C-alpha positions in Angstrom: 0.0 0.0 0.0 1.3 3.4 -0.9 0.4 6.4 1.3 0.6 10.1 0.4 1.0 12.8 3.1 -0.2 16.3 2.6 1.3 18.9 4.9 3.4 22.0 4.7 6.4 20.4 3.0 7.4 21.7 -0.4 9.2 25.0 -0.1 8.4 25.3 3.7 10.9 27.6 5.4 10.1 26.7 8.9 12.3 24.4 10.9 9.5 22.8 13.0 7.3 22.4 9.9 9.9 20.6 7.9 11.0 18.4 10.8 7.4 17.3 11.5 7.1 16.4 7.8 10.2 14.3 8.1 8.9 12.7 11.3 5.5 11.6 10.0 6.9 10.2 6.8 9.5 8.2 8.7 7.0 7.0 11.3 4.6 5.7 8.7 7.4 4.1 6.8 8.6 2.4 10.0 5.1 0.9 10.3 5.7 -0.9 7.1 4.1 1.3 4.4 5.5 2.9 1.3 5.0 6.6 2.0 5.8 9.9 0.4 5.3 13.6 1.0 3.2 15.2 -1.7 4.7 18.3 -3.3 2.1 21.0 -3.7 2.5 24.1 -5.8 1.2 26.9 -3.6 2.4 29.7 -5.8 -0.1 32.4 -6.6 -0.3 32.6 -10.3 -1.9 36.0 -10.7 0.5 38.9 -11.1 1.3 40.7 -7.9 2.9 44.1 -7.2 6.3 44.2 -5.6 4.8 45.3 -2.3 2.2 42.4 -2.4 5.0 39.9 -2.9 6.7 41.2 0.3 3.4 40.8 2.1 3.1 37.2 0.9 6.6 36.2 1.9 6.0 37.4 5.5 2.3 36.5 5.7 1.4 40.0 6.9 -2.2 41.3 7.1 -2.9 44.8 6.0 -3.1 46.2 9.5 0.2 44.6 10.5 1.8 45.8 7.3 0.8 49.4 7.8 2.6 49.4 11.1 5.9 48.9 9.4 5.3 50.2 5.9 7.9 53.0 6.3 10.6 50.4 6.5 9.1 47.7 4.4 8.5 50.0 1.4 12.1 51.0 1.4 13.7 49.3 -1.6 16.9 48.4 0.2 15.0 46.7 3.0 12.9 44.8 0.5 16.0 43.6 -1.4 17.6 42.5 1.9 14.6 40.5 2.9 14.4 38.7 -0.4 18.1 37.9 -0.3 17.6 36.4 3.2 14.7 34.3 2.0 16.8 33.0 -0.9 19.6 32.0 1.5 17.0 30.3 3.8 15.5 28.4 0.9 18.9 27.0 -0.1 19.5 25.9 3.5 16.2 24.0 3.6 16.3 22.5 0.2 18.9 19.9 1.0 17.0 18.6 4.0 13.7 18.7 2.1 15.2 16.4 -0.5 16.1 13.8 2.1 12.4 13.1 2.7 10.8 10.8 0.2 8.4 12.9 -1.9 6.6 13.0 -5.3 8.8 13.9 -8.2 6.1 16.1 -9.6 4.9 19.3 -7.9 1.2 19.4 -8.2 -0.9 22.5 -9.1 -4.4 22.7 -7.7 -5.9 21.7 -11.1 -3.7 18.6 -11.2 -4.5 17.3 -7.7 -6.8 14.5 -8.9 -3.8 12.8 -10.5 -2.8 11.7 -7.0 -5.6 9.2 -6.9 -3.8 7.2 -9.6 -0.6 7.0 -7.5 -1.7 6.6 -3.9 -3.9 4.1 -2.1 -4.6 6.2 1.0 -4.0 9.8 2.1 -3.0 11.4 5.4 -3.2 15.2 6.1 -1.1 16.5 8.9 0.5 17.2 11.1 1.0 20.9 11.8 -1.4 23.8 11.1 -2.8 22.3 7.9 -6.3 23.5 8.8 -5.4 27.1 9.6 -8.0 29.7 8.8 -5.3 32.2 8.2 -3.2 30.7 5.4 -2.1 32.6 2.3 -1.6 36.1 3.6 -3.2 38.6 1.2 -4.2 35.8 -1.3 -5.8 32.4 -0.5 -3.4 29.5 -1.3 -4.5 27.4 -4.3 -4.6 24.2 -2.3 -6.4 25.5 0.8 -9.1 22.9 0.9 -6.9 20.1 -0.4 -5.2 20.0 3.0 -8.6 18.5 4.1 -8.2 15.8 1.4 -11.4 16.9 -0.4 -10.0 15.8 -3.7 -10.2 12.0 -3.0 -12.8 9.3 -2.2 -10.1 6.9 -1.1 -9.4 6.2 2.5 -8.2 9.5 4.1 -7.3 10.4 7.7 -5.8 13.3 9.6 -2.9 12.8 11.9 -2.2 15.6 14.5 -3.8 18.2 12.4 -4.0 21.7 13.9 -5.9 24.9 13.3 -3.1 27.0 14.7 -5.7 29.3 16.2 -7.7 29.4 19.4 -10.9 30.5 17.7 -12.3 29.9 14.2 -14.1 32.5 12.0 -17.7 31.4 11.6 -17.8 31.0 7.8 -14.5 29.2 7.8 -15.7 26.8 10.5 -18.7 25.8 8.5 -16.6 25.0 5.4 -13.9 23.2 7.5 -16.4 21.0 9.5 -18.1 19.9 6.3 -14.8 18.6 5.0 -13.5 17.1 8.2 -16.7 15.1 8.5 -15.7 13.4 5.3 -12.5 12.0 6.7 -12.5 8.3 7.6 -10.6 8.8 10.9 -9.8 12.1 12.6 -6.9 13.0 15.0 -5.8 16.4 16.1 -2.8 17.7 17.9 -4.4 19.9 20.6 -7.3 19.5 23.0 -8.4 23.0 21.9 -8.7 21.8 18.3 -11.0 19.0 19.4 -13.0 21.4 21.5 -13.5 23.8 18.6 -15.2 21.2 16.4 -16.3 18.3 18.6 -20.0 19.3 18.8 -20.2 19.5 15.0 -18.3 16.4 14.0 -20.1 13.1 13.8 -17.1 10.9 14.4 -14.6 10.2 17.2 -11.8 12.8 17.4 -8.5 11.5 18.9 -5.9 13.7 20.4 -2.4 12.5 19.4 1.2 13.6 19.8 3.0 15.7 17.2 5.0 13.3 15.0 8.4 14.7 16.1 7.6 13.1 19.5 7.1 9.7 17.9 10.8 9.5 17.1 13.3 8.7 19.9 15.9 11.4 20.9 18.7 9.0 19.9 17.2 8.8 16.4 17.1 12.6 16.2 20.7 12.8 17.3 21.7 10.9 14.2 20.8 14.0 12.1 21.9 16.7 14.5 24.6 19.0 13.3 26.6 20.3 16.2 27.3 24.0 16.2 30.8 25.5 16.5 29.6 27.9 19.2 29.6 27.0 22.9 28.2 28.6 26.1 25.2 30.4 24.6 21.5 31.0 25.1 19.2 30.3 22.0 16.3 32.6 21.2 13.9 31.3 18.6 11.1 33.9 18.3 8.6 33.5 15.5 6.0 36.1 16.4 6.4 39.8 15.8 6.5 40.9 19.4 9.1 43.6 20.1 8.8 42.8 23.8 9.8 39.2 23.4 12.9 40.1 21.5 14.0 42.9 23.9 13.3 40.7 27.0 15.3 37.8 25.4 18.3 40.0 25.0 18.0 41.4 28.5 17.7 37.9 29.9 20.9 36.8 28.1 22.8 39.8 29.5 21.5 39.1 33.0 22.6 35.5 32.8 25.9 36.5 31.2 25.3 34.3 28.1 25.8 35.3 24.5 22.5 35.2 22.7 22.2 33.3 19.4 19.1 34.0 17.4 17.5 32.5 14.3 15.7 35.5 12.8 13.3 36.1 9.8 11.6 32.7 10.0 8.2 33.8 11.2 6.5 37.2 11.2 8.6 40.1 10.0 10.0 42.4 12.7 12.6 45.0 11.9 14.3 44.3 15.3 15.4 41.0 13.8 18.1 42.9 11.8 19.9 43.5 15.2 18.4 40.8 17.4 21.0 38.8 19.2 24.8 38.7 19.7 25.1 36.1 16.9 22.5 35.7 14.1 22.0 32.5 12.3 19.9 33.5 9.3 20.2 30.6 7.0 20.6 27.4 9.1 19.2 24.0 8.0 16.8 21.9 10.1 19.8 19.8 11.1 21.6 22.8 12.4 18.4 24.0 14.1 18.4 20.8 16.1 22.0 21.3 17.0 21.5 24.8 18.3 18.8 23.5 20.6 20.7 20.4 21.8 23.9 22.2 22.6 22.5 25.4 24.2 22.7 26.3 27.8 19.2 27.7 27.8 16.4 28.1 25.2 13.9 31.0 25.1 11.1 30.7 22.5 7.5 31.2 21.4 7.7 28.2 19.0 5.8 25.0 19.5 8.4 22.8 17.9 11.3 24.5 19.5 9.7 23.6 22.9 9.1 20.1 21.7 12.8 19.6 20.8 13.9 21.3 24.0 11.9 18.7 25.9 13.2 15.8 23.8 16.8 16.9 24.4 16.1 17.6 28.1 17.1 21.3 27.9 16.2 24.1 30.2 13.8 26.4 28.4 11.3 29.2 28.9 8.2 29.9 26.8 7.0 33.3 25.8 3.5 33.8 24.5 3.4 34.7 20.9 0.0 36.5 21.1 -2.2 37.9 23.7 -4.7 35.2 24.7 -7.6 37.5 23.8 -6.4 38.1 20.2 -8.4 36.5 17.4 -5.4 34.7 16.0 -3.9 33.7 19.3 -1.8 30.5 19.0 -1.0 29.8 22.6 -3.3 26.9 23.3 -1.0 24.4 21.4 1.8 25.3 23.8 -0.3 25.3 26.9 -1.8 21.9 25.9 1.6 20.4 25.4 3.1 21.8 28.6 0.0 20.7 30.6 0.4 17.2 29.2 3.9 16.9 30.6 3.4 19.0 33.7 5.6 21.9 32.7 3.1 24.8 32.8 5.5 26.7 35.0 7.9 27.2 32.0 5.5 29.8 30.6 6.2 33.4 31.4 3.0 35.3 32.3 4.5 38.4 33.9 7.2 39.0 31.4 10.5 40.3 32.7 14.1 39.4 32.4 14.2 38.5 36.1 11.2 36.2 35.8 12.9 34.5 32.8 16.1 34.1 34.8 14.2 32.5 37.7 12.4 30.0 35.4 15.6 29.1 33.5 17.5 28.4 36.7 14.8 26.1 37.9 15.7 22.5 37.1 13.3 20.1 35.3 12.7 16.5 36.4 12.8 15.0 32.9 12.4 11.5 34.1 8.6 12.1 34.7 8.3 14.3 31.6 9.7 11.7 29.3 7.7 8.9 31.0 4.5 10.8 30.2 5.6 11.3 26.6 6.3 7.6 26.2 2.8 6.7 27.5 1.2 9.1 25.0 3.5 7.9 22.2 2.3 4.4 22.6 -1.3 5.6 22.3 -0.6 7.7 19.3 1.3 5.0 17.4 -1.5 2.6 18.2 -4.1 5.0 16.8 -2.0 5.6 13.7 -1.4 1.8 13.2 -5.1 1.0 13.6 -6.3 3.7 11.2 -3.9 3.4 8.3 
């Protein structure tokens, strides 16, 4: 049997996103199936203005864009940003090609061809059901991430909305498609809560696929950094405060701060954020910078996951205010609640609070035991539903 996975894979410049794609493909393959990631062409074919292209690259909404337009409209800044993205794309491409995938990159109008190649389909994991994809233009494959193009067996594994609330019109369209899946699993309790009263099938909460792979297996692909004695800051949101506080915390703890900027939302502070900037590192290097850090400070779900897997001391900053429409904090709180590490989240943000949390040791024996229990359940669900 040949299984096709649809997730954020082709051209995805996000370390966690690419590593979860690697993990799910490898897990399904280890269960005895021929399995490939499906390459989707999400390029917008209509002609865009130069300013619109910049908005698409950084997935900025109009309101957010206006806040920084004085800088972003500057031609030199634009050129620098696109140069950065080119460097990042090159760093990711080598790792992307390590993952078995379709040779063809499918446009939306070609998606039905996949039914002649694969016997079954899986969507997930990651935020494949996000209501906010595509920036200023909807992505061509938006509803194909719900596998609406096929009548063959289709399931979701650890799918996420990447949001704490759903717009009403979007929710209606999404629920209609989710109800057509043969088996449904999601990554967060909040995702289940958002749709459970509208879905007519069981919804299983499962682990993100990166947690299905043992730390020793991840270590086989880790690339060790040359730097030593550092704090890593991996900030994907556009919060100025999170960047400033990260720098203050590293100074307070007398650690040099290594940052990985320009991966998530655009923030002009990223041009000077950190003592050492790693702009174009691969997923293998990303793992190395987490593994060999003294401390990690982040607002990223997958950075937290790997900090746990590698038994690192870390602190979590909220990416959004909980009351914001696009708040993405529930996936982090769900994960940390699961393993009993809610105290790693900074509520009253200050460099002193961060220092206090980072200096607090973590009993990883209990944490990893809980992950192992949930891993067994998640693998059993996946095995029974493929």
